[in-house]
N, CA, C and O atoms as a GROMACS GRO file, in nm:
protein
  284
    1UNK      N    1   0.082  -0.120   0.000
    1UNK     CA    2   0.000   0.000   0.000
    1UNK      C    3   0.086   0.126   0.000
    1UNK      O    4   0.054   0.222  -0.070
    2UNK      N    5   0.195   0.130   0.076
    2UNK     CA    6   0.283   0.246   0.080
    2UNK      C    7   0.342   0.275  -0.057
    2UNK      O    8   0.360   0.392  -0.094
    3UNK      N    9   0.374   0.171  -0.135
    3UNK     CA   10   0.428   0.189  -0.269
    3UNK      C   11   0.327   0.258  -0.359
    3UNK      O   12   0.364   0.341  -0.442
    4UNK      N   13   0.198   0.223  -0.344
    4UNK     CA   14   0.094   0.286  -0.425
    4UNK      C   15   0.081   0.434  -0.392
    4UNK      O   16   0.067   0.517  -0.481
    5UNK      N   17   0.087   0.466  -0.266
    5UNK     CA   18   0.076   0.606  -0.224
    5UNK      C   19   0.197   0.685  -0.274
    5UNK      O   20   0.182   0.799  -0.318
    6UNK      N   21   0.315   0.625  -0.267
    6UNK     CA   22   0.437   0.693  -0.311
    6UNK      C   23   0.433   0.724  -0.461
    6UNK      O   24   0.491   0.823  -0.505
    7UNK      N   25   0.365   0.639  -0.539
    7UNK     CA   26   0.357   0.659  -0.683
    7UNK      C   27   0.260   0.770  -0.720
    7UNK      O   28   0.270   0.828  -0.828
    8UNK      N   29   0.168   0.800  -0.635
    8UNK     CA   30   0.071   0.906  -0.663
    8UNK      C   31   0.138   1.042  -0.653
    8UNK      O   32   0.232   1.062  -0.576
    9UNK      N   33   0.088   1.133  -0.733
    9UNK     CA   34   0.145   1.267  -0.730
    9UNK      C   35   0.092   1.346  -0.612
    9UNK      O   36  -0.017   1.320  -0.559
   10UNK      N   37   0.169   1.442  -0.572
   10UNK     CA   38   0.134   1.527  -0.460
   10UNK      C   39   0.017   1.618  -0.495
   10UNK      O   40   0.012   1.674  -0.605
   11UNK      N   41  -0.075   1.633  -0.403
   11UNK     CA   42  -0.185   1.728  -0.418
   11UNK      C   43  -0.146   1.857  -0.347
   11UNK      O   44  -0.102   1.855  -0.232
   12UNK      N   45  -0.162   1.968  -0.416
   12UNK     CA   46  -0.123   2.098  -0.362
   12UNK      C   47  -0.245   2.182  -0.329
   12UNK      O   48  -0.348   2.173  -0.397
   13UNK      N   49  -0.233   2.263  -0.227
   13UNK     CA   50  -0.340   2.355  -0.189
   13UNK      C   51  -0.335   2.479  -0.278
   13UNK      O   52  -0.237   2.502  -0.349
   14UNK      N   53  -0.440   2.558  -0.273
   14UNK     CA   54  -0.443   2.684  -0.346
   14UNK      C   55  -0.328   2.774  -0.301
   14UNK      O   56  -0.264   2.839  -0.384
   15UNK      N   57  -0.301   2.777  -0.172
   15UNK     CA   58  -0.193   2.860  -0.119
   15UNK      C   59  -0.057   2.815  -0.173
   15UNK      O   60   0.027   2.898  -0.208
   16UNK      N   61  -0.034   2.684  -0.179
   16UNK     CA   62   0.093   2.632  -0.229
   16UNK      C   63   0.113   2.665  -0.377
   16UNK      O   64   0.221   2.706  -0.418
   17UNK      N   65   0.008   2.646  -0.456
   17UNK     CA   66   0.017   2.675  -0.600
   17UNK      C   67   0.037   2.824  -0.622
   17UNK      O   68   0.119   2.864  -0.705
   18UNK      N   69  -0.037   2.906  -0.550
   18UNK     CA   70  -0.023   3.051  -0.564
   18UNK      C   71   0.120   3.095  -0.534
   18UNK      O   72   0.177   3.176  -0.608
   19UNK      N   73   0.178   3.043  -0.428
   19UNK     CA   74   0.316   3.077  -0.394
   19UNK      C   75   0.412   3.030  -0.504
   19UNK      O   76   0.507   3.100  -0.538
   20UNK      N   77   0.387   2.912  -0.558
   20UNK     CA   78   0.472   2.854  -0.662
   20UNK      C   79   0.472   2.943  -0.787
   20UNK      O   80   0.578   2.968  -0.845
   21UNK      N   81   0.355   2.990  -0.828
   21UNK     CA   82   0.346   3.066  -0.953
   21UNK      C   83   0.356   3.217  -0.932
   21UNK      O   84   0.353   3.293  -1.029
   22UNK      N   85   0.368   3.260  -0.808
   22UNK     CA   86   0.390   3.402  -0.780
   22UNK      C   87   0.267   3.490  -0.789
   22UNK      O   88   0.273   3.601  -0.842
   23UNK      N   89   0.156   3.440  -0.738
   23UNK     CA   90   0.034   3.521  -0.733
   23UNK      C   91  -0.035   3.498  -0.600
   23UNK      O   92   0.004   3.409  -0.524
   24UNK      N   93  -0.136   3.576  -0.573
   24UNK     CA   94  -0.210   3.558  -0.448
   24UNK      C   95  -0.308   3.441  -0.462
   24UNK      O   96  -0.349   3.408  -0.573
   25UNK      N   97  -0.344   3.379  -0.351
   25UNK     CA   98  -0.447   3.274  -0.356
   25UNK      C   99  -0.577   3.325  -0.418
   25UNK      O  100  -0.646   3.252  -0.488
   26UNK      N  101  -0.611   3.451  -0.391
   26UNK     CA  102  -0.732   3.510  -0.446
   26UNK      C  103  -0.725   3.519  -0.599
   26UNK      O  104  -0.823   3.488  -0.667
   27UNK      N  105  -0.611   3.559  -0.652
   27UNK     CA  106  -0.594   3.567  -0.798
   27UNK      C  107  -0.605   3.428  -0.861
   27UNK      O  108  -0.665   3.413  -0.967
   28UNK      N  109  -0.546   3.328  -0.796
   28UNK     CA  110  -0.555   3.191  -0.847
   28UNK      C  111  -0.700   3.142  -0.843
   28UNK      O  112  -0.745   3.075  -0.936
   29UNK      N  113  -0.772   3.176  -0.738
   29UNK     CA  114  -0.913   3.138  -0.728
   29UNK      C  115  -0.995   3.203  -0.840
   29UNK      O  116  -1.085   3.140  -0.895
   30UNK      N  117  -0.964   3.328  -0.872
   30UNK     CA  118  -1.034   3.396  -0.982
   30UNK      C  119  -1.007   3.327  -1.116
   30UNK      O  120  -1.098   3.312  -1.197
   31UNK      N  121  -0.882   3.286  -1.139
   31UNK     CA  122  -0.850   3.212  -1.261
   31UNK      C  123  -0.928   3.081  -1.266
   31UNK      O  124  -0.978   3.041  -1.371
   32UNK      N  125  -0.937   3.015  -1.152
   32UNK     CA  126  -1.012   2.889  -1.144
   32UNK      C  127  -1.159   2.913  -1.177
   32UNK      O  128  -1.219   2.837  -1.253
   33UNK      N  129  -1.216   3.018  -1.121
   33UNK     CA  130  -1.356   3.053  -1.145
   33UNK      C  131  -1.382   3.082  -1.293
   33UNK      O  132  -1.487   3.047  -1.346
   34UNK      N  133  -1.285   3.147  -1.358
   34UNK     CA  134  -1.299   3.183  -1.499
   34UNK      C  135  -1.259   3.069  -1.594
   34UNK      O  136  -1.272   3.082  -1.716
   35UNK      N  137  -1.210   2.958  -1.539
   35UNK     CA  138  -1.168   2.845  -1.622
   35UNK      C  139  -1.036   2.866  -1.692
   35UNK      O  140  -1.008   2.803  -1.794
   36UNK      N  141  -0.953   2.954  -1.638
   36UNK     CA  142  -0.825   2.988  -1.702
   36UNK      C  143  -0.704   2.940  -1.623
   36UNK      O  144  -0.591   2.955  -1.669
   37UNK      N  145  -0.724   2.884  -1.507
   37UNK     CA  146  -0.614   2.836  -1.425
   37UNK      C  147  -0.581   2.691  -1.453
   37UNK      O  148  -0.636   2.630  -1.545
   38UNK      N  149  -0.491   2.636  -1.373
   38UNK     CA  150  -0.456   2.494  -1.390
   38UNK      C  151  -0.573   2.404  -1.352
   38UNK      O  152  -0.663   2.445  -1.278
   39UNK      N  153  -0.571   2.281  -1.403
   39UNK     CA  154  -0.673   2.183  -1.366
   39UNK      C  155  -0.673   2.166  -1.216
   39UNK      O  156  -0.569   2.177  -1.152
   40UNK      N  157  -0.789   2.139  -1.159
   40UNK     CA  158  -0.799   2.123  -1.014
   40UNK      C  159  -0.897   2.012  -0.982
   40UNK      O  160  -0.974   1.967  -1.067
   41UNK      N  161  -0.892   1.968  -0.857
   41UNK     CA  162  -0.984   1.866  -0.807
   41UNK      C  163  -1.063   1.928  -0.693
   41UNK      O  164  -1.006   1.990  -0.603
   42UNK      N  165  -1.192   1.911  -0.696
   42UNK     CA  166  -1.279   1.961  -0.588
   42UNK      C  167  -1.311   1.840  -0.500
   42UNK      O  168  -1.391   1.755  -0.538
   43UNK      N  169  -1.249   1.833  -0.384
   43UNK     CA  170  -1.263   1.718  -0.295
   43UNK      C  171  -1.376   1.734  -0.195
   43UNK      O  172  -1.415   1.636  -0.130
   44UNK      N  173  -1.428   1.852  -0.182
   44UNK     CA  174  -1.537   1.880  -0.089
   44UNK      C  175  -1.590   2.018  -0.117
   44UNK      O  176  -1.539   2.087  -0.206
   45UNK      N  177  -1.690   2.062  -0.042
   45UNK     CA  178  -1.750   2.194  -0.068
   45UNK      C  179  -1.650   2.309  -0.064
   45UNK      O  180  -1.664   2.406  -0.139
   46UNK      N  181  -1.550   2.299   0.021
   46UNK     CA  182  -1.451   2.407   0.033
   46UNK      C  183  -1.308   2.355   0.019
   46UNK      O  184  -1.214   2.422   0.062
   47UNK      N  185  -1.292   2.237  -0.040
   47UNK     CA  186  -1.160   2.177  -0.050
   47UNK      C  187  -1.121   2.160  -0.197
   47UNK      O  188  -1.176   2.076  -0.268
   48UNK      N  189  -1.024   2.241  -0.240
   48UNK     CA  190  -0.973   2.235  -0.377
   48UNK      C  191  -0.826   2.194  -0.370
   48UNK      O  192  -0.751   2.244  -0.287
   49UNK      N  193  -0.788   2.103  -0.458
   49UNK     CA  194  -0.648   2.060  -0.465
   49UNK      C  195  -0.605   2.056  -0.611
   49UNK      O  196  -0.686   2.036  -0.701
   50UNK      N  197  -0.475   2.073  -0.632
   50UNK     CA  198  -0.415   2.070  -0.764
   50UNK      C  199  -0.311   1.959  -0.768
   50UNK      O  200  -0.234   1.942  -0.674
   51UNK      N  201  -0.310   1.882  -0.878
   51UNK     CA  202  -0.206   1.780  -0.897
   51UNK      C  203  -0.082   1.853  -0.950
   51UNK      O  204  -0.091   1.934  -1.042
   52UNK      N  205   0.031   1.823  -0.890
   52UNK     CA  206   0.155   1.894  -0.921
   52UNK      C  207   0.185   1.897  -1.072
   52UNK      O  208   0.222   2.002  -1.125
   53UNK      N  209   0.169   1.784  -1.141
   53UNK     CA  210   0.201   1.780  -1.284
   53UNK      C  211   0.103   1.864  -1.367
   53UNK      O  212   0.140   1.917  -1.471
   54UNK      N  213  -0.022   1.878  -1.321
   54UNK     CA  214  -0.119   1.963  -1.391
   54UNK      C  215  -0.077   2.109  -1.383
   54UNK      O  216  -0.091   2.184  -1.480
   55UNK      N  217  -0.027   2.149  -1.268
   55UNK     CA  218   0.018   2.288  -1.251
   55UNK      C  219   0.140   2.312  -1.339
   55UNK      O  220   0.150   2.416  -1.405
   56UNK      N  221   0.234   2.217  -1.340
   56UNK     CA  222   0.353   2.233  -1.424
   56UNK      C  223   0.315   2.240  -1.572
   56UNK      O  224   0.373   2.319  -1.646
   57UNK      N  225   0.219   2.159  -1.614
   57UNK     CA  226   0.173   2.162  -1.753
   57UNK      C  227   0.111   2.298  -1.786
   57UNK      O  228   0.135   2.352  -1.894
   58UNK      N  229   0.032   2.353  -1.695
   58UNK     CA  230  -0.029   2.484  -1.714
   58UNK      C  231   0.079   2.592  -1.728
   58UNK      O  232   0.068   2.680  -1.813
   59UNK      N  233   0.181   2.583  -1.645
   59UNK     CA  234   0.293   2.677  -1.654
   59UNK      C  235   0.363   2.664  -1.789
   59UNK      O  236   0.390   2.763  -1.856
   60UNK      N  237   0.391   2.540  -1.828
   60UNK     CA  238   0.462   2.514  -1.954
   60UNK      C  239   0.382   2.560  -2.075
   60UNK      O  240   0.439   2.604  -2.175
   61UNK      N  241   0.250   2.551  -2.067
   61UNK     CA  242   0.163   2.588  -2.179
   61UNK      C  243   0.132   2.737  -2.186
   61UNK      O  244   0.072   2.784  -2.282
   62UNK      N  245   0.174   2.811  -2.084
   62UNK     CA  246   0.145   2.956  -2.082
   62UNK      C  247   0.210   3.022  -2.203
   62UNK      O  248   0.328   3.002  -2.231
   63UNK      N  249   0.132   3.101  -2.274
   63UNK     CA  250   0.182   3.169  -2.393
   63UNK      C  251   0.280   3.278  -2.354
   63UNK      O  252   0.257   3.354  -2.260
   64UNK      N  253   0.387   3.283  -2.427
   64UNK     CA  254   0.488   3.386  -2.402
   64UNK      C  255   0.497   3.475  -2.525
   64UNK      O  256   0.516   3.426  -2.636
   65UNK      N  257   0.484   3.605  -2.506
   65UNK     CA  258   0.496   3.701  -2.615
   65UNK      C  259   0.609   3.797  -2.581
   65UNK      O  260   0.598   3.874  -2.486
   66UNK      N  261   0.718   3.792  -2.657
   66UNK     CA  262   0.827   3.887  -2.631
   66UNK      C  263   0.775   4.031  -2.643
   66UNK      O  264   0.688   4.060  -2.725
   67UNK      N  265   0.828   4.118  -2.562
   67UNK     CA  266   0.784   4.258  -2.557
   67UNK      C  267   0.789   4.324  -2.695
   67UNK      O  268   0.699   4.400  -2.730
   68UNK      N  269   0.893   4.297  -2.772
   68UNK     CA  270   0.908   4.359  -2.905
   68UNK      C  271   0.794   4.319  -2.998
   68UNK      O  272   0.754   4.398  -3.084
   69UNK      N  273   0.741   4.197  -2.984
   69UNK     CA  274   0.633   4.151  -3.070
   69UNK      C  275   0.497   4.202  -3.026
   69UNK      O  276   0.404   4.206  -3.106
   70UNK      N  277   0.484   4.243  -2.902
   70UNK     CA  278   0.355   4.285  -2.849
   70UNK      C  279   0.311   4.421  -2.903
   70UNK      O  280   0.192   4.452  -2.903
   71UNK      N  281   0.405   4.503  -2.949
   71UNK     CA  282   0.368   4.637  -2.995
   71UNK      C  283   0.340   4.644  -3.142
   71UNK      O  284   0.308   4.751  -3.194
   0.00000   0.00000   0.00000
């Protein structure tokens, strides 16, 4: 059983993900509400968790526009 648990990915709280990506928990919650944030799991009425690899994928997929191209 311990081997199965070790193979599972870590579940992160809103606060942990917000700190990781450099935003406030409130801003991350707003992205979640708008469907623009990383995938999440709703484990209860007030319990939201993020799978670590889903957050990394969201970061990796974020569009980057160099400043020179934006103007």
